[in-house]
C-alpha positions as CSV (number, residue, x, y, z in Angstrom):
1,X,97.1,128.4,112.6
2,X,99.3,131.2,114.0
3,X,103.1,130.6,113.8
4,X,104.1,134.1,115.0
5,X,105.9,132.8,118.1
6,X,107.9,130.4,115.8
7,X,108.8,133.1,113.3
8,X,110.3,135.3,116.0
9,X,113.1,132.9,116.6
10,X,116.0,131.6,114.4
11,X,114.6,128.5,112.7
12,X,115.8,126.6,109.7
13,X,114.4,128.1,106.5
14,X,112.6,124.8,105.6
15,X,110.8,125.0,109.0
16,X,109.8,128.6,108.3
17,X,108.6,127.7,104.8
18,X,106.5,124.8,106.1
19,X,105.0,127.1,108.8
20,X,104.0,129.7,106.1
21,X,102.4,126.9,104.1
22,X,100.4,125.7,107.1
23,X,99.3,129.3,107.9
24,X,98.0,129.5,104.3
25,X,96.0,126.2,104.9
26,X,94.5,127.5,108.1
27,X,94.5,131.3,108.7
28,X,94.1,132.7,112.2
29,X,93.6,130.2,115.0
30,X,92.1,127.4,112.9
31,X,93.8,124.0,112.5
32,X,94.8,122.9,109.0
33,X,92.7,120.1,107.6
34,X,94.4,116.9,106.6
35,X,92.8,116.7,103.2
36,X,94.0,120.2,102.3
37,X,97.7,119.3,102.8
38,X,99.5,118.7,99.5
39,X,103.1,117.7,100.1
40,X,104.0,118.6,96.5
41,X,103.5,122.3,97.3
42,X,106.9,122.1,99.0
43,X,108.5,119.2,97.0
44,X,112.0,119.7,98.3
45,X,110.7,118.8,101.8
46,X,109.1,115.5,100.8
47,X,111.8,113.3,102.4
48,X,111.5,115.2,105.7
49,X,107.8,114.9,106.3
50,X,106.1,112.3,108.4
51,X,102.4,111.7,109.1
52,X,101.1,110.4,112.4
53,X,97.6,109.1,112.7
54,X,95.9,109.6,116.1
55,X,94.8,106.0,116.7
56,X,92.5,104.3,119.2
57,X,91.1,107.6,120.5
58,X,94.5,108.9,121.3
59,X,95.8,105.8,123.1
60,X,98.3,105.1,120.3
61,X,99.8,106.7,117.2
62,X,100.5,105.2,113.8
63,X,103.2,106.5,111.4
64,X,101.1,106.4,108.2
65,X,104.0,108.0,106.3
66,X,107.7,108.5,107.0
67,X,109.9,110.3,104.6
68,X,113.3,108.9,103.8
69,X,115.2,111.1,106.2
70,X,112.9,110.1,109.1
71,X,113.4,106.4,108.4
72,X,117.1,106.9,108.5
73,X,116.9,108.9,111.8
74,X,114.8,106.0,113.3
75,X,117.2,103.4,112.0
76,X,114.4,101.7,110.0
77,X,111.3,102.4,108.0
78,X,108.5,103.2,110.5
79,X,105.8,103.6,107.9
80,X,102.5,101.9,109.0
81,X,104.0,101.1,112.4
82,X,102.4,102.1,115.7
83,X,104.3,104.0,118.3
84,X,103.6,101.1,120.7
85,X,105.5,98.7,118.4
86,X,108.8,100.6,118.1
87,X,110.3,98.7,120.9
88,X,112.5,101.4,122.6
89,X,110.4,102.1,125.7
90,X,112.2,105.3,126.6
91,X,111.8,106.6,123.0
92,X,108.1,105.6,123.0
93,X,107.4,107.3,126.3
94,X,109.1,110.6,125.2
95,X,107.3,110.6,121.8
96,X,103.9,109.7,123.4
97,X,104.3,112.6,125.8
98,X,105.0,115.0,122.9
99,X,102.2,113.7,120.7
100,X,99.8,113.8,123.6
101,X,100.7,117.5,124.2
102,X,100.1,118.3,120.5
103,X,96.7,116.6,120.6
104,X,95.7,118.1,124.0
105,X,96.8,121.7,123.2
106,X,95.8,121.6,119.5
107,X,98.8,123.7,118.7
108,X,102.1,123.3,117.0
109,X,105.2,122.0,118.8
110,X,108.7,123.1,117.6
111,X,111.9,121.6,119.0
112,X,115.6,122.2,118.3
113,X,118.0,119.7,119.8
114,X,120.3,116.8,119.0
115,X,119.8,113.1,118.2
116,X,122.6,111.4,120.0
117,X,124.0,107.9,119.5
118,X,127.0,106.5,121.5
119,X,129.6,107.7,119.0
120,X,127.9,110.6,117.2
121,X,125.2,113.2,117.2
122,X,123.3,115.4,114.7
123,X,121.4,118.7,115.2
124,X,117.7,118.5,114.4
125,X,114.9,120.9,114.1
126,X,111.4,119.4,114.3
127,X,108.0,120.9,113.8
128,X,104.8,119.0,114.7
129,X,101.4,120.4,113.5
130,X,98.0,119.0,114.5
131,X,95.5,118.5,111.6
132,X,91.8,117.8,111.6
133,X,89.3,115.9,109.5
134,X,86.2,117.5,107.8
135,X,84.4,117.6,111.2
136,X,87.2,119.3,113.1
137,X,88.3,116.2,114.9
138,X,92.1,116.1,115.4
139,X,93.1,112.9,113.7
140,X,96.6,113.6,112.3
141,X,99.9,115.1,113.3
142,X,102.2,116.1,110.5
143,X,105.8,116.4,111.3
144,X,108.9,117.8,109.6
145,X,112.4,116.9,110.9
146,X,115.3,118.8,109.4
147,X,118.8,117.5,110.4
148,X,121.9,119.5,109.9
149,X,123.4,116.4,108.2
150,X,123.4,115.4,104.5
151,X,121.4,112.3,103.6
152,X,124.6,110.4,102.7
153,X,125.8,110.9,106.2
154,X,122.5,109.8,107.6
155,X,122.9,106.6,105.7
156,X,126.1,105.9,107.8
157,X,124.0,106.0,111.0
158,X,120.9,104.2,109.7
159,X,121.8,100.8,111.3
160,X,123.0,102.2,114.6
161,X,119.4,102.2,116.1
162,X,117.2,104.8,117.7
163,X,118.9,107.9,119.1
164,X,118.4,109.7,122.4
165,X,116.9,113.2,121.9
166,X,118.6,116.1,123.8
167,X,116.4,119.3,123.7
168,X,118.0,122.7,123.4
169,X,114.8,124.8,122.8
170,X,111.1,124.3,122.6
171,X,108.3,126.5,121.3
172,X,104.6,125.6,121.7
173,X,102.2,127.6,119.5
């Protein structure tokens, strides 16, 4: 998978490191395969990763893994929950549109913006990467969200609920 368009912009070092790892997994224009992904290859990013299974032929998405930071950003643990079950209709609509784009284009999706709650906000960088099974069928999206806030500060907003996402920049592979 080619991340040249991402590397040309100022991105968080963790996003750049993950992009290099994904390029190693799938050189050129190929998509990385889910079974090749080893999160322990970049262990300091473990709490930031999340895995999304493409479910029901793309009609829904299931969070099969959500790192600690992602759970805090969502306000609860979303592991093994379907997007359709999250409850916040606006959030679900926005995420579905993004995930549908990743699946349809079969390319990465990078975003820099802010998660905003009524009384506070945090800057976030997010990378979504499509992954395939052995047969080349796109069945997983791996995500990495890097906030500009320390995990202890994320704990303070964990019970506030889902945030609104305000987008500053977007790069599609």
